[in-house]
C-alpha positions in Angstrom: -2.4 -3.7 2.7 -1.4 -1.3 -0.1 -1.4 2.5 -0.1 -0.1 5.2 -2.4 3.3 5.3 -0.6 3.7 1.8 0.7 2.7 -1.9 0.8 3.0 -4.8 3.3 4.7 -7.9 2.1 4.2 -11.2 4.0 5.6 -14.7 3.7 6.2 -17.8 5.8 9.4 -19.9 6.3 9.8 -23.3 8.0 12.9 -22.0 9.9 12.9 -18.8 11.9 15.1 -16.1 10.3 15.3 -12.3 10.0 13.6 -10.7 7.1 14.7 -8.7 4.0 12.8 -7.2 1.2 14.6 -5.7 -1.7 12.8 -3.5 -4.3 13.7 -1.7 -7.5 12.6 -0.5 -10.9 13.5 -3.7 -12.7 14.7 -7.3 -12.0 18.4 -7.3 -11.4 18.2 -3.7 -10.1 16.7 -4.1 -6.6 18.6 -1.2 -5.1 16.6 -0.6 -1.9 16.6 -3.0 1.0 14.2 -3.1 4.0 15.4 -5.4 6.9 13.7 -6.6 10.1 16.1 -8.2 12.6 13.3 -10.1 14.4 13.8 -13.9 14.0 10.4 -15.3 12.9 8.7 -17.8 10.6 5.9 -15.2 10.0 7.5 -12.4 8.0 5.7 -9.1 7.8 7.6 -6.3 6.2 6.1 -2.8 5.6 7.7 -1.0 2.7 7.3 2.8 2.9 8.3 6.1 1.2 7.3 4.8 -2.3 5.8 6.7 -5.2 2.1 6.5 -6.0 0.8 4.2 -8.7 4.3 3.0 -9.5 5.4 -0.6 -10.4 8.2 -2.0 -8.2 9.9 -5.4 -8.6 10.9 -7.1 -5.4 12.5 -10.1 -3.7 12.0 -11.6 -0.3 14.3 -13.6 2.0 16.7 -13.0 4.9 19.8 -11.0 5.1 21.8 -13.9 3.7 19.5 -15.5 1.2 17.0 -14.5 -1.5 14.1 -17.0 -1.2 12.0 -15.7 -4.1 11.7 -12.8 -6.5 14.1 -10.5 -8.4 12.4 -11.7 -11.6 9.5 -10.6 -13.9 6.9 -12.6 -11.8 7.4 -10.7 -8.5 6.2 -7.1 -8.6 3.6 -4.8 -7.1 2.0 -1.5 -7.9 1.3 1.1 -5.3 -2.1 2.6 -5.1 -3.0 5.7 -7.0 -3.3 9.0 -5.2 -6.8 9.2 -3.7 -9.2 10.9 -6.1 -7.4 9.8 -9.2 -9.7 8.4 -11.9 -8.3 5.6 -13.9 -9.0 2.2 -15.6 -8.7 -0.1 -12.6 -9.3 -3.8 -12.6 -10.6 -5.6 -9.5 -11.1 -9.4 -9.4 -14.0 -10.2 -7.0 -14.6 -13.8 -5.8 -17.1 -15.0 -3.2 -17.4 -18.4 -1.6 -14.3 -19.3 -3.5 -12.7 -21.5 -0.9 -12.6 -24.9 -2.5 -9.2 -26.1 -3.8 -10.8 -28.3 -6.5 -11.3 -28.5 -10.3 -14.1 -26.0 -10.2 -12.0 -23.4 -8.4 -9.1 -24.0 -10.8 -11.5 -23.5 -13.8 -12.7 -20.1 -12.4 -9.1 -19.1 -11.8 -7.9 -20.1 -15.2 -10.9 -18.5 -16.9 -10.1 -15.2 -15.2 -6.5 -15.5 -16.3 -7.6 -16.0 -19.9 -10.0 -13.1 -19.7 -7.4 -10.6 -18.3 -5.0 -11.6 -21.1 -1.9 -10.4 -19.3 -3.4 -7.1 -18.0 -2.6 -6.2 -14.4 -5.2 -6.9 -11.7 -5.1 -3.9 -9.3 -6.9 -5.6 -6.4 -8.1 -9.1 -5.4 -11.3 -8.8 -3.4 -12.3 -11.9 -1.3 -15.9 -11.8 -0.3 -15.8 -14.3 2.6 -15.9 -18.1 2.9 -12.5 -17.9 1.2 -11.3 -21.3 2.5 -13.5 -24.4 3.2 -14.6 -26.0 5.4 -13.3 -24.5 8.6 -11.1 -21.7 7.2 -8.2 -23.0 9.1 -4.6 -22.0 8.3 -4.3 -25.3 6.3 -7.6 -24.6 4.4 -6.4 -21.1 3.5 -3.0 -22.5 2.3 -4.7 -24.9 -0.1 -7.6 -22.8 -1.3 -6.0 -19.4 -1.5 -2.2 -19.3 -1.2 -1.6 -22.4 -3.3 -4.4 -21.9 -5.7 -3.7 -18.3 -6.4 0.1 -18.1 -5.9 0.8 -16.4 -9.2 -1.8 -13.6 -8.7 -0.8 -13.1 -5.0 2.8 -12.4 -6.0 1.7 -9.3 -7.8 -1.7 -8.3 -6.4 -2.9 -7.1 -3.0 -5.7 -9.2 -1.5 -8.5 -7.5 0.6 -10.7 -10.1 2.4 -13.9 -9.9 4.4 -14.9 -12.1 7.2 -17.5 -14.9 6.4 -19.3 -17.5 8.4 -16.8 -20.2 7.6 -14.0 -17.9 8.8 -15.8 -17.8 12.1 -15.3 -21.5 12.6 -11.6 -20.9 13.4 -11.3 -17.2 14.0 -13.1 -14.6 16.1 -13.9 -11.1 14.8 -14.7 -9.7 18.2 -11.2 -10.6 19.6 -9.5 -10.3 16.2 -7.9 -13.7 16.8 -7.4 -16.9 14.8 -5.8 -17.7 11.5 -7.8 -15.2 9.5 -6.4 -12.3 11.5 -3.0 -13.9 11.8 -2.5 -14.1 8.0 -3.8 -10.8 6.7 -2.5 -7.2 7.5 -5.6 -4.9 7.4 -6.0 -1.3 8.4 -7.3 -0.3 11.8 -6.3 3.4 11.9 -7.3 4.7 8.5 -3.8 3.9 7.1 -5.2 3.3 3.7 -7.9 5.9 3.6 -11.3 6.4 5.3 -12.1 6.8 9.0 -10.2 4.7 11.6 -12.3 1.7 12.6 -10.0 0.4 15.4 -10.4 -3.2 14.2 -9.4 -5.5 11.4 -12.9 -7.0 11.4 -14.3 -4.0 9.4 -12.5 -1.1 7.8 -12.3 1.1 4.7 -9.7 2.0 2.1 -9.2 4.1 -1.0 -8.0 3.1 -4.4 -7.9 6.1 -6.7 -11.4 7.5 -6.9 -12.9 4.4 -5.4 -13.7 4.1 -1.7 -14.1 0.5 -0.4 -16.0 -0.3 2.7 -15.5 -3.8 4.2 -18.0 -4.9 6.8 -18.4 -7.8 9.1 -22.0 -9.2 9.0 -21.1 -12.4 10.9 -20.0 -11.5 14.4 -20.0 -7.7 14.8 -23.1 -6.0 16.2 -25.3 -4.8 13.3 -27.9 -3.0 15.4 -28.5 0.8 15.1 -26.1 2.6 17.4 -23.6 -0.3 17.4 -19.9 0.5 17.0 -19.7 -0.8 13.4 -22.8 1.1 12.2 -21.7 4.3 14.0 -18.3 4.0 12.3 -19.9 3.3 9.0 -22.0 6.5 9.1 -18.9 8.5 10.0 -16.9 6.9 7.2 -19.5 7.4 4.5 -20.0 11.0 5.6 -16.3 11.8 5.3 -15.9 10.1 1.9 -15.0 12.3 -1.0 -14.4 9.7 -3.7 -16.6 9.3 -6.8 -17.4 5.6 -6.2 -18.3 3.7 -3.1 -18.0 -0.1 -3.2 -19.2 -1.9 0.0 -18.8 -5.6 0.5 -19.4 -8.2 3.2 -20.4 -11.8 3.6 -23.6 -13.2 5.0 
């Protein structure tokens, strides 16, 4: 989850430790540290009080060790101030969950196409990890396959039918909901949905709406459609991009 003034960084360790993120304007100059004393293998650190649409370099680790980062390959850019027009690049993939030669070819073709330009967001249109979208499936098809991109680019997923084999959108449980941090209270723009199963967010003058067409009720008057109507009515951005998987 990325916003104009913050971002959430996540990583996993094989041994439980505390968490430290260091950020700064350049590698070797990571002057700000954010610590979480909780001992865990699932590290989730929210970095706040940042400047909009600004590039920050970072490292991750614990209070005694840097595990990764503090180099040119580990950076993120905060979101633009809502309403700001710009030349933004979003990479959109659907049913991309096979860790095979075809998936690698698509990945490499996009890397060639972008030619070193930044990707502002990575949008995942569901069925992001085959066959059962387990934690191990996601590790192979997303986190291993796209490690370089994910070091620099926020990923915004939606829930697909293959995600439903191992996760439950109604209870927000299972590996899909354990591995992503998504807004429930309008933290990234839009109206609060109260759930990570569907939500909205802003990026500059673009309003994104992420729906769940797999398990959430889609009938008129349902919670999701009631929220959707409210969210669209409140939107002031020039562009609306809605996505879901079915």
